[in-house]
N, C-alpha and C positions, 0 to 999 in steps of 0.2 A: 778517499772516504768522501771528500767534498764532490768529487765528480759523480760518485754514486747518488749523493743527495740531489744534485743537480738534475740527474738523470730521472729520478723519481719525481721530483716537482714537474719536468716537463710531461712525464707520463701521465700524472694525475690531471694536470691542466688540460692535456689532450683529451682524456677520458671524460673530464667534466664539460668540455665543449661539444664532444660528441652526443652528450646526454641532453643537450639543450636544442630545441627545435623552434625555429623562428617562424612568424606568421606576418605576411605584409599584405593588409587591405588593398584590395582593387579599387581603383578610383569607380565612384558610382556612375552610372549613366545618365543621371538625372539631377536637377536641382528643385528644391521646394520653392517655387515661385510665389510672388505677392505676399510676402511675410515681411512683418515690421521689425524684425530682430535678426540678430546674427550670433554666433558663439565667439566670444572674444577670447575666453581663456578656459582652459581644461585643467582641473586639478584631480590629481589621483590619490584618494583617501585610503586606498585598500592597504591592509598590512601586509598581503602577499604580493610579490613583485613579480611573480610569474602567472599565467593564465590557468594552469592546471597541470596535472600528470597524465599521460595516456600510455597506452601499451603499443608497441609496434608488432609487425607480423610475427616477430620471433617472441613476443612475451616480454620484451625489454621496456622498462618504464622510461619515458622521456617527458621533460618539463617543456611547457609551451610558453613562448613570450613573444612580443611584437618586436618585429626587426628594428623599429626607431624608437622604441620605448612606447609606454602607454598614452602619456600625455600628447606626444606629438603625433603618433598614429590617429588618434582620436580627434585631435584638433585639425589635421589634413583632410580627414573624413568630413567633419563640419564645416569647414570651408568651401569643400566642393559642392555641398548640398545648399548651404545657405551663405552665398559670398557676402562679405562685408560691405557697407556702404554707410555714407554719413548720415543719412536719413533715417538709418536703422538703429533700434535699440540694442546696446550690447548685453549679452547674457552670459554668466559664467555657469559652467556645470562641474559638478563634483562626481567622481565616479567611486560610488561606495563599495560595489562589488561588481565583479566581471570575472567569470570562472567558466572554463571548459570542461566537460565531462564526458566520458565515453565508457560505458559498462554494458556487459552482456545482461540482458534483462529478460530472456526466456531462453529455452532451449536452442533455438536457432536464429535469434534476432539480438542485435546490438543497438542501444539508443545513445546517440549522441546529442548533448545539451549545451547551450549557451544560456547563462544566468547572468542578467545585469540589473543593476540597481543605480539609477542616475537622480541626483538633486539638482535642480534649477535656481539660480540666483541672480538677484539684480547686481550691478557693478558696486553697489554700496554693501552689499552682503545680505540682503534681505532675501529670505527663502521663499521662493515661489511655488515651487511644484516638486514632487516626488513621484517616480514611478519605478516599479520594479516587474521584470518581465523574463520570461525563459522561452527560447525556441528549441523545440525537440525535433528530431528526425530519427526514423527506425531504419536500420540497414540490416540485410542478411550477416549472419555472423561472420562470414568469409570475407566480408567487404572492408578489411581494416584500412587499406590503403585509400580507398575511396572516401572513408569518413574524415581521414586526416585532411584530404584534399578540400574537404567541403567546410572545414571549421570557419574559414574567414567568411564564407557565404552567410553562415548563422549569424556570426557577429554582426555583418552589415545589417542583417534583417532585424536583429535586436535593437541596434541603435536607431535604425529607421522608425521602428514601433515607438521607440521612446520619444522621438522628435515629433511623431504624427499626435501621439498622446498629449504631449505639451501644447501642441497647437490646437487641438480640439478643447482642451480645457481654458487655453487663452480665448478662444470664440466664445465659449459658454459663459465666461465671466468678464465680458466686454460690455460696457454701456453704449448701447446703439446711438444714443443722442449725442454723447461726448467723445465716443471712441477710446475712453479710458479704460484699462484693465484693472479691475480689483479682484486679486485671488483671495479668497477666504483662507483665514489661518489654517495651516497644516492640510492644504488641499493634496490629495495624493492618489495614485492608481497603483494598488499593488495586487500581484497574482501571488498567492500563497505558494510558498517553495516547498514541494515535497522531494525530498533527496531521492535520486536514483537508487533502486535497491541494489544490494551487493548479490551477485550470482553465486549459489552454492551448487556444487557437484558433489553427490555423495554415493560411495559404494559401502553397503553395509551386509553383514552376516547376521542372522537371527535364529536364536535356538528357541525352540516352542516346546512345551511339554504340558499335557493334561492328564487327566485320569486314565485315558485308553490309549493315547498316541505320544509318540515322539518324532520330532521331525526339525526341519532347518529350512530356511529361507534366505535367497540372497536378492538384493534390490539395488537398483539404480534410482536416486532421487534428485530432482534439479528443482531449484526455486529460487526466487528473487526476494530477498529480504527488505522489507519497506517498514514505513511508518504505522501501516494499518496493522490491526490486532490480529486479523485472521489472514492467514498466508495459505494458498492453495499450491501445493507442489505437483510437479509431474513425476510420476512414480511407474516404473516397470519392475515387475518381480517374478520370481520363479522360486517354487518350493516343493520339497518331498516330506513325506512323513510315512511312519510304519506303526501300525496297530501294535499294541503290546499283546503278548503270547496268550495271556489268560482269557481275555476278552474274545481273541480270534478263536481259540479253540472251543470256547462255549458257543460260538455261532457256526461251528463246524469247518473252520479253515485252518491252515497250517502257517500261512502268511497273508497279510494284505498290506500292499504299499499303495501310496498315493502319490501323483505328479501333477501339479497344477500351476497354471500361470495366473497371475492375480492384476486386476485392474478395478479402478473404482474412484471413490472421493477420499483424499486426505487433507487434513487440515492441521496446520500448525498455528498454534495460538502463542503468540510471543508473550513471554512474561518481562524478559528484558533480553537484549541482544546476547545470544548464545545459549539461552535456555527457553525451551518450549514444551508446552504441552501439546501430545500428539494424539489427535482424534481421527479415526478413519471408518469408512463403511467400503468395503470391497467385495467382489463377485470373483470368487475363484473357478476357474474352468479348466478341467483336466479329465484323468483317467485314473481309475483304481484298478490294480491289478492284484487279482485274488488267486490263490491256490489252495485247493480243498485238502482233505486228510490223505487223499490219493495222489497229490501233487498235480492233479489236472488244474491247469491254468485257464482263467477266464478273465474278461475286461468287463468294467462298468463305466460309463460316462459319468463324469462328476461335475455338477454344477451348484453352487449354493450362493450363501449371503453371509458375509462375516463383517465383525465389527471390533474395533481395538481402542484401548485407551492407554495413555502412558506418558512419560516424559522423555525428553531428550536433549541431550547437552552437545552443542555443535560450537567448537572453538571460533571466536570471532576473528579469524585471520586466515589467510591463504591456503594454509595446509594444516592439518591437526586430526586427533582421534575422536570419533564420534562414539558417544555411549548413550544407550537407551534401555528402557525397562518399561514393563506394562502388563496389561491382561488382554485376553480375546475372548470372543465368543464366536461360533460358528454353526451354521445349519448346512448340510449338504446332502446331495442325493447318493449317499454310501449304503452299500448294503450290510455293513457291520455297525457303524457309528454314525447316527443323523446328526447329533447334537453334542458339542463339546464345549467346555470352559477350560481356559488354561492361562498359563503364564509365559512371557517371552523376555529375552535379554537380547541386547543388540550391541554389536561392535562394529566400527568401520572407519573410514577415512573420509574426509572432505577434502576438494581441491578446486 
């Protein structure tokens, strides 16, 4: 039994190690010259010790961390840019936030981000300056390996931005006569942080019914959920409908079937994560197949304008069941029914 426990411990230890990916910052190729300060100490105030979790080419999640730890890595980077000297003022920095993200943000693109928040202090502990910044870069969805290989480049760019921001603020608050720097209280440069949206893929099946028709529709929907109230998804759909026999016979036909592709504008108005108002305007284009009472077949080109309003429930997780309901209105160039109004029920999956 003891051997089995030891084997399990080794197995999980190895599995844990393989789930960790380390990043080593490259030495920068330049130093910031003619500056009167250097970075004496780096303190990591972040609650998370890792830099973030990403997905590899196979969809497995890995946590990122610095090879030498956060404080040592950032200190070495600062020493290369701002070498210490006796005549320079020692400055301390605190890392409040440092996070790496990479998520799918469109049907064919993935966004990689580094977000950082640094606070600059005197050696005595007086706060001088605060800066928050993010570095974004957009890649094709297939370039997962390239994204990983360039994370450290974005970290270096974010750190350099923060240093230049502090230097610029220092110059702006320097007395030209005395050379003394007087930072005003709570001076800061903050870029508002907008979380990268979670990307949803959905396949849905919809049943539609109105006074004169019954039909169905299948659709692919892709969208990036974000903090904005209105979300514009990417939608491709195909549907079929059949006119009910009573109205068909009144118009001199034995059957009328419609086949149409849909495209247009859809908007999701987010009430809260997972629950949305679904508002859409679309242009159905297709063909209407008619058979008269003598079973003679004829075709009619269909184009129209439709609108829909409803609600949609999308689970706030990687996989789940999508449920929707609403009403629709449609006008089209049909030889049987030009205008209709009906109800729709939707069921699908998100992934």
